[in-house]
Each structure stands twice: as C-alpha cells, then as structure tokens.
C-alpha positions in Angstrom: -7.9 -66.5 49.2 -8.5 -69.6 47.0 -5.3 -68.8 45.0 -3.3 -68.6 48.2 -4.5 -72.0 49.3 -3.5 -73.4 45.9 -0.1 -71.9 46.3 0.3 -73.3 49.7 -0.8 -76.7 48.6 1.7 -76.6 45.7 4.5 -75.7 48.1 3.5 -78.6 50.5 3.4 -81.1 47.7 6.5 -81.0 45.5 5.1 -83.6 43.1 2.1 -81.4 42.3 4.4 -78.4 42.0 6.6 -80.3 39.4 3.5 -81.3 37.5 2.2 -77.7 37.4 5.7 -76.4 36.3 5.8 -79.1 33.6 2.4 -78.0 32.4 3.4 -74.3 32.4 6.6 -75.2 30.5 4.7 -77.1 27.9 2.2 -74.2 27.4 5.2 -71.8 27.1 6.9 -74.0 24.5 3.7 -74.2 22.5 3.2 -70.4 22.5 6.9 -69.8 21.7 6.7 -72.1 18.7 3.5 -70.3 17.4 5.0 -66.9 17.9 8.3 -67.9 16.3 6.4 -69.0 13.2 4.5 -65.8 13.1 7.8 -63.8 13.5 9.4 -65.6 10.6 6.4 -65.2 8.4 6.2 -61.5 9.3 9.9 -60.9 8.4 9.4 -62.7 5.1 6.4 -60.6 4.2 8.2 -57.4 5.2 11.1 -58.4 2.9 8.8 -59.1 0.0 7.0 -55.8 0.5 10.4 -54.0 0.5 11.5 -55.8 -2.6 8.2 -54.9 -4.4 8.4 -51.2 -3.4 12.0 -51.0 -4.5 11.2 -52.7 -7.8 8.3 -50.3 -8.3 10.5 -47.3 -7.6 13.1 -48.5 -10.1 10.4 -49.0 -12.8 9.0 -45.5 -12.2 12.5 -44.0 -12.4 13.2 -45.8 -15.7 9.9 -44.7 -17.1 10.6 -41.1 -16.2 13.9 -41.2 -17.9 12.5 -42.9 -21.1 9.6 -40.4 -21.4 11.4 -37.3 -20.1 8.6 -36.8 -17.6 8.9 -35.6 -14.1 6.6 -36.2 -11.2 4.8 -33.3 -9.6 6.4 -32.2 -6.3 5.8 -34.5 -3.4 3.0 -33.4 -1.1 3.4 -33.2 2.7 1.0 -36.1 3.0 3.2 -38.2 0.7 6.3 -37.2 2.6 4.7 -38.2 5.9 3.6 -41.6 4.4 7.1 -42.2 3.0 8.7 -41.4 6.4 6.3 -43.7 8.2 7.0 -46.5 5.7 10.7 -46.1 6.1 10.5 -46.1 9.9 8.8 -49.5 9.7 10.9 -50.8 6.9 14.5 -49.4 7.0 15.4 -51.6 4.0 13.6 -49.2 1.6 
C-alpha cells in the first residue's frame, strides 16, 4: 500500500517524478559503465585464453612431429571437455 501511495505522490508532483527519474537514470548509467568494463575485460581474457590454447596445441603438434610420437587416443571425457571448451570459445 505504501508503494502505491509513493507512486500516486510521484504522479501528482512532476518535479519529484523528474528527480526520481534522474536518479534512476544516473544509477543505470553507473551500472552500465561497470558492466561494460567487465564485458571488455571478459572478452580480452577469453581472447588471451584462446591464443594460449592455440599456441599450446601448435607446440604439441610440433613436438609430436619432431619426436615421431603420437598421443594415445582421446578419451570420452577429453572429447566432452574439448566440445564444452569450443562451445564457449568458438575461436579455438
């Protein structure tokens, strides 16, 4: 009931309504800026992880060629892990 009274008061007083909307807009802009920074950082981290995984795979392949060694067949668990990783990081 109290929230309804507040809503009615806001509708009756446009100045108060504008102040509330301004405060909401300010909070939204602050949150947006924070989440935008997190998003950029997450993308950069993901890119570095993909680059490291790709570099590691290349090193393993080169070592296999140099030593004429082959890896044992991939287990089901390894296949599942690789699929999950690729689903989250299609750059791999």
